[in-house]
C-alpha positions in Angstrom: -1.8 -24.1 17.6 -2.5 -22.0 14.6 -2.0 -18.3 15.1 -3.5 -15.3 13.5 -1.3 -13.3 11.2 -1.4 -9.5 11.5 0.0 -7.3 8.8 0.0 -3.5 8.6 -0.7 -1.3 5.6 2.0 0.8 4.0 2.1 4.1 2.2 4.3 4.3 -0.9 6.5 7.3 -0.9 7.9 6.4 -4.2 5.0 4.7 -6.1 4.8 1.9 -8.6 2.2 2.5 -11.3 2.0 -0.1 -14.0 2.7 -3.9 -14.2 5.0 -5.4 -16.9 3.6 -8.9 -16.0 0.0 -8.9 -14.8 -0.1 -12.5 -13.8 3.0 -12.3 -11.6 2.3 -8.7 -10.6 5.7 -7.6 -11.6 6.0 -3.7 -11.7 7.9 -1.7 -14.3 9.7 0.1 -11.5 10.9 -0.3 -7.9 8.9 1.4 -5.2 9.6 2.5 -1.6 7.1 2.7 1.2 6.6 3.4 4.9 4.7 0.8 7.0 2.1 2.4 9.2 0.9 1.3 12.7 -2.7 2.6 12.4 -4.3 0.3 9.8 -4.0 -3.5 9.8 -5.5 -6.8 8.8 -5.9 -9.9 11.0 -6.2 -13.3 9.2 -6.6 -16.8 10.5 -6.4 -19.7 8.1 -7.4 -23.3 8.9 -7.4 -26.3 6.6 -10.8 -27.9 6.1 -12.1 -31.1 4.6 -14.0 -29.4 1.8 -13.9 -29.1 -2.0 -13.8 -25.2 -1.9 -12.5 -22.5 0.3 -14.7 -20.7 2.9 -13.9 -17.1 3.2 -15.3 -14.5 5.7 -14.4 -10.9 5.9 -15.4 -9.0 9.1 -17.6 -11.9 10.1 -19.5 -11.8 6.8 -19.4 -14.9 4.5 -18.3 -13.9 1.0 -20.0 -15.4 -2.0 -18.0 -16.7 -5.0 -18.1 -13.3 -6.8 -17.0 -11.3 -3.8 -14.1 -13.7 -3.0 -13.0 -14.5 -6.6 -9.6 -12.7 -6.2 -8.9 -14.5 -2.9 -9.9 -17.9 -4.3 -7.7 -17.4 -7.4 -4.8 -16.5 -5.1 -5.3 -19.6 -2.9 -5.3 -21.7 -6.1 -2.0 -20.0 -7.0 -0.6 -20.8 -3.6 -1.7 -24.5 -3.8 0.1 -24.7 -7.1 3.3 -23.0 -5.9 3.7 -25.3 -2.9 2.1 -28.5 -4.2 -0.7 -29.1 -1.8 -4.4 -29.5 -2.4 -6.1 -28.7 1.0 -8.7 -26.0 1.1 -9.0 -23.3 3.7 -11.4 -21.5 6.0 -10.1 -18.0 5.9 -11.3 -15.6 8.6 -10.2 -12.0 8.1 -10.8 -8.8 10.1 -9.9 -5.7 8.2 -9.1 -2.5 10.1 -8.5 -0.6 6.9 -11.0 1.5 4.8 -11.4 -0.8 1.7 -10.8 0.6 -1.8 -10.4 4.2 -0.7 -6.7 4.6 -1.4 -5.4 3.1 1.8 -3.9 0.0 0.3 -6.2 -2.5 2.1 -5.0 -5.2 -0.3 -1.4 -4.7 1.0 -2.2 -5.6 4.6 -4.8 -8.1 3.4 -2.7 -10.3 1.2 0.4 -9.9 3.5 -1.7 -11.2 6.4 -3.2 -14.0 4.2 0.3 -15.1 3.1 1.4 -15.1 6.7 -1.6 -17.1 7.8 -1.0 -19.7 5.2 2.7 -19.9 6.0 1.7 -20.5 9.7 -1.0 -23.0 9.1 0.8 -25.1 6.5 4.1 -24.7 8.4 5.9 -23.7 5.2 8.7 -22.1 7.2 9.2 -19.3 4.7 11.7 -16.6 5.4 10.8 -12.9 5.0 12.0 -12.8 1.4 9.9 -15.9 0.4 7.0 -14.5 2.4 7.3 -11.2 0.4 7.2 -13.2 -2.8 4.1 -15.1 -1.7 2.3 -11.9 -0.6 3.2 -10.2 -3.9 1.3 -12.9 -5.8 -1.8 -11.6 -4.2 -1.2 -7.9 -4.3 2.0 -6.2 -5.4 2.1 -3.7 -2.6 1.6 -6.6 -0.1 5.2 -7.6 -0.7 6.2 -4.4 1.2 3.9 -5.0 4.2 6.0 -8.0 5.3 8.5 -5.5 6.8 8.2 -2.5 9.0 9.6 1.0 8.6 11.1 2.0 5.2 10.8 -0.8 2.6 11.9 -1.1 -1.0 10.2 -3.4 -3.5 12.6 -4.6 -6.1 10.7 -4.9 -9.4 12.6 -8.0 -10.6 12.0 -9.9 -13.8 10.4 -13.2 -12.6 8.6 -14.7 -9.6 11.8 -15.3 -7.7 13.5 -11.9 -8.2 10.5 -9.6 -7.4 10.4 -9.1 -3.6 10.6 -6.4 -1.0 13.7 -5.7 1.2 13.9 -3.6 4.4 15.8 -0.3 4.3 15.3 0.5 7.9 12.6 -1.3 9.9 13.0 0.8 13.0 14.0 4.2 11.8 15.0 6.8 14.4 13.3 9.6 12.4 10.7 12.2 13.4 8.1 11.3 10.8 4.4 10.8 11.4 1.4 10.7 9.0 -2.0 12.4 9.0 -4.5 10.5 6.9 -7.3 12.8 5.7 -10.3 10.7 4.8 -12.6 12.3 2.3 -14.7 9.2 1.7 -14.5 5.5 2.1 -16.4 4.5 -1.0 -14.9 2.1 -3.5 -13.0 3.6 -6.4 -14.8 4.0 -9.7 -11.6 3.1 -11.5 -9.7 0.2 -9.9 -5.9 0.6 -9.5 -5.4 -2.3 -11.9 -7.5 -0.7 -14.7 -6.0 2.7 -13.9 -2.5 1.4 -14.3 -3.3 -0.4 -17.6 -4.8 2.7 -19.1 -1.9 4.9 -18.0 0.8 2.5 -19.3 -0.9 2.1 -22.7 -2.0 5.7 -23.4 -0.1 8.3 -21.3 2.6 9.9 -23.5 4.6 10.5 -20.3 4.9 6.9 -19.1 8.5 6.4 -20.2 9.4 9.6 -18.3 7.7 8.2 -15.2 9.9 5.1 -15.3 13.0 7.3 -15.5 11.8 9.6 -12.7 11.1 6.8 -10.3 14.6 5.4 -10.8 16.2 8.7 -9.9 13.8 9.5 -7.0 14.4 6.1 -5.4 18.1 6.8 -5.1 17.4 10.4 -3.8 15.0 9.4 -1.1 17.1 6.5 0.1 20.0 9.0 0.6 17.6 11.4 2.3 16.4 8.6 4.7 20.0 7.7 5.5 20.7 11.4 6.3 17.4 11.8 8.2 16.7 14.8 5.8 13.0 15.2 6.6 12.4 18.1 4.1 14.0 16.1 1.3 11.9 13.1 2.1 8.8 15.2 2.0 9.6 17.1 -1.2 10.5 13.9 -3.1 7.4 12.0 -1.8 5.0 14.9 -2.8 6.6 15.3 -6.3 6.4 11.6 -6.9 2.7 11.4 -6.0 1.8 14.4 -8.2 3.8 12.8 -11.1 1.9 9.5 -10.7 -1.5 11.3 -10.8 -0.3 13.3 -13.8 -0.3 9.9 -15.6 -4.0 9.4 -15.0 -4.8 12.9 -16.2 -2.7 12.4 -19.4 -4.2 9.0 -20.2 -6.7 8.7 -23.0 -9.4 8.9 -22.0 -8.2 10.8 -19.0 -9.4 10.0 -15.5 -8.5 11.1 -11.9 -8.8 9.7 -8.4 -9.0 13.2 -7.0 -12.2 14.7 -5.5 -12.7 18.4 -5.2 -11.7 18.1 -1.6 -8.4 16.5 -2.6 -7.4 19.6 -4.5 -8.5 21.8 -1.6 -6.3 19.8 0.8 -3.3 20.1 -1.5 -3.8 23.9 -1.5 -4.1 23.9 2.3 -0.9 22.0 2.6 0.9 24.6 0.6 -0.6 27.3 2.8 0.6 25.4 5.9 4.1 25.2 4.5 4.1 29.0 3.8 3.5 29.4 7.6 6.7 27.5 8.3 5.0 24.3 9.3 6.3 20.9 8.1 3.7 19.2 5.8 3.9 17.3 2.5 1.2 15.4 0.6 1.2 11.9 -0.8 -1.8 10.4 -2.5 -2.4 6.8 -3.7 -5.1 5.6 -6.1 -8.0 7.3 -4.3 -9.2 10.7 -3.2 -7.8 10.6 0.4 -4.7 12.5 1.2 -1.9 11.4 3.5 0.1 14.3 5.0 3.7 13.7 6.0 4.3 15.6 9.2 6.7 15.7 12.2 5.6 15.1 15.8 6.0 18.8 16.3 3.8 19.8 13.3 1.1 17.2 13.2 -1.2 18.8 15.8 -1.1 22.1 14.0 -1.7 20.5 10.6 -4.6 18.4 11.9 -6.2 21.5 13.5 -5.8 23.6 10.4 -7.3 20.9 8.1 -10.2 20.2 10.4 -11.0 24.0 10.7 -11.0 24.5 6.9 -12.9 21.2 6.0 -15.6 20.1 8.3 -16.6 17.0 6.4 -13.4 15.1 6.6 -12.0 12.6 9.1 -8.4 12.7 10.2 -6.4 9.8 11.6 -2.8 10.0 12.9 -0.5 7.1 12.0 3.0 6.5 13.1 5.8 4.2 11.7 4.7 0.6 12.0 6.4 -2.7 12.1 6.3 -5.9 10.0 4.1 -8.9 10.0 3.5 -10.6 13.4 1.7 -13.6 14.7 -0.9 -13.4 17.5 
């Protein structure tokens, strides 16, 4: 019996921003993430006697244009594992799409898991991470729970994620502040390309990530919450500085994004634990503790009436239902 694969999204605390190999989705730098329990994707794959794949998302049949990225990925998988069957893919996405919540991470991780299940490829977690990465770089990290590092590598076999601590005994929780759920005007792929090619600070970014990866891994081992928060916030702001310094410059921030960053600083001045991280989108994720999250959530909602807040805890890796 074929089972549904469920994969959870992750938030990069140390981000990758830029690919040195677009086809293989190899990043210039390592990255480090935290898997979350709140947002996930369920995918069921069945083989069909058909000359093309049939793909549905949230019970809606996707046309060729809408499903182009998925079809290209399935072609890649067929080539990687030397089979020619086509699939019926049924996906239910419990993640706001294209709004900075890494829906492609849980999406392609779940799809990789579903194909592994249906074709009985018997892939281990490392191989599954490689397979997921071929769909979306950040999907390599959603194979595992907890804290995860993606090794940049130099070819298809050497670029994969590894778990740092899948079940960390650490008092961290996340408050997602959703400003909007609209698709981004500048996709992550285009944004990365522009930043790599035109930002004068890109080489500094590569150096920064290398040092901050080491620092945050040490902070995780020592359960140093403040250090984790400080490094994560600095890394996020440094990434977005690349978009502002690109030519032409662009930003994923909305006016509310700036306001939330200011509110987080106000919260910290009150002695409450809160640090910001922001992916390629306007929505802000606030790193909190179980003690601070209720106060942070109340403060944000009181100051901004037009946002939605969602609490997420540390999640686990891919599973089969």
